C-alpha positions in Angstrom: -18.4 0.7 -20.4 -17.0 -2.2 -22.4 -13.7 -2.8 -24.2 -14.3 -3.5 -27.9 -12.3 -5.1 -30.7 -11.2 -2.6 -33.3 -11.1 -3.1 -37.0 -7.4 -4.1 -37.2 -7.7 -6.5 -34.3 -10.6 -8.3 -36.0 -8.6 -8.4 -39.3 -5.6 -9.7 -37.4 -7.6 -12.5 -35.8 -8.8 -13.6 -39.2 -5.2 -13.4 -40.6 -4.0 -15.7 -37.8 -6.7 -18.3 -37.9 -6.4 -18.8 -41.6 -2.6 -18.9 -41.4 -2.9 -22.0 -39.3 -4.8 -23.8 -42.0 -3.1 -22.3 -45.0 -6.3 -20.7 -46.2 -6.2 -17.3 -48.0 -6.7 -14.1 -46.0 -8.7 -11.2 -47.3 -11.7 -9.1 -46.7 -14.7 -9.7 -49.0 -17.0 -7.1 -47.5 -15.7 -3.8 -46.0 -19.3 -2.9 -45.3 -19.9 -6.0 -43.2 -16.6 -5.5 -41.4 -17.5 -1.9 -40.5 -21.0 -3.0 -39.5 -19.9 -5.6 -37.0 -17.3 -3.3 -35.5 -19.8 -0.4 -35.0 -23.0 -2.4 -34.4 -21.6 -4.4 -31.5 -20.9 -1.1 -29.7 -24.6 0.0 -30.1 -26.5 -3.2 -29.8 -28.1 -4.3 -26.5 -26.7 -1.3 -24.6 -29.8 -0.9 -22.4 -30.3 -4.5 -21.7 -29.2 -6.2 -18.4 -26.5 -8.6 -19.5 -25.5 -6.6 -22.6 -21.9 -7.9 -22.6 -23.1 -11.5 -23.3 -25.7 -10.3 -25.8 -22.9 -8.4 -27.6 -20.7 -11.5 -27.5 -23.7 -13.5 -29.0 -24.0 -10.9 -31.7 -20.4 -11.2 -32.7 -20.7 -15.0 -33.1 -24.0 -14.8 -35.0 -23.0 -12.0 -37.3 -19.5 -13.3 -38.2 -20.5 -17.0 -38.5 -24.0 -16.7 -40.0 -25.2 -13.3 -41.2 -22.4 -11.1 -42.4 -19.5 -13.0 -43.8 -16.6 -10.5 -43.8 -13.6 -12.6 -44.8 -12.7 -14.9 -47.8 -12.1 -17.8 -45.4 -12.2 -18.5 -41.7 -15.4 -16.6 -40.8 -16.5 -19.2 -38.3 -13.1 -19.6 -36.8 -12.8 -15.8 -36.6 -16.2 -15.7 -34.9 -15.0 -18.1 -32.2 -11.7 -16.3 -31.6 -13.2 -12.8 -31.7 -15.9 -13.7 -29.2 -13.5 -15.3 -26.8 -11.2 -12.3 -27.2 -14.0 -9.8 -26.6 -15.0 -11.6 -23.4 -11.4 -11.8 -22.2 -10.7 -8.1 -22.7 -13.8 -7.5 -20.6 -12.7 -9.8 -17.7 -14.4 -13.1 -18.6 -13.0 -16.4 -19.7 -14.6 -19.0 -21.8 -14.3 -22.6 -20.5 -14.8 -25.2 -23.1 -16.2 -28.5 -21.7 -14.7 -30.7 -24.4 -12.4 -30.2 -27.3 -14.9 -29.7 -30.1 -17.7 -28.0 -28.1 -17.1 -24.5 -29.3 -16.6 -25.4 -33.0 -19.7 -27.6 -33.0 -21.8 -24.8 -31.5 -20.5 -22.2 -34.0 -21.4 -24.6 -36.8 -24.9 -24.7 -35.5 -25.0 -20.9 -35.4 -23.7 -20.7 -38.9 -26.5 -23.0 -40.0 -29.0 -20.5 -38.5 -30.1 -23.0 -35.8 -29.5 -20.6 -32.8 -31.2 -17.4 -31.7 -29.3 -14.6 -30.1 -30.9 -15.5 -26.8 -29.8 -19.2 -27.2 -26.3 -18.1 -28.0 -26.2 -15.8 -25.0 -27.5 -18.5 -22.6 -24.9 -21.0 -24.0 -22.0 -18.5 -23.5 -23.1 -17.6 -19.9 -23.0 -21.3 -19.0 -19.4 -21.5 -20.1 -18.0 -18.2 -18.7 -15.8 -17.7 -15.7 -15.3 -14.2 -14.4 -11.8 -12.9 -13.8 -12.5 -12.7 -10.1 -13.5 -16.3 -9.7 
């Protein structure tokens, strides 16, 4: 069983990431917000490394497929994914300062499959017990 981000947590993440840049906060699609919250709970449930597939889905959906917020969708995708992994006992280790942002931009351009995102995340994850 995994821990999941709830609606208000995702909204709060967006509020915080746009506050840093002075961009406006707001939801442009309640349907997309509800979809990402519920779909991540159901997707990949029966597959081996479903936690990492779920994390990949969060990045892909928020950055590329289902813009939820007025601004900060890619930054929200980054932070929400890292938070999702952290609340499930894993920590993301960035190899250089812009690595995550550059990767999420490539996801937003549709250049990465779910499998590629999953692989990339796994290569940068450290478990809580390590």
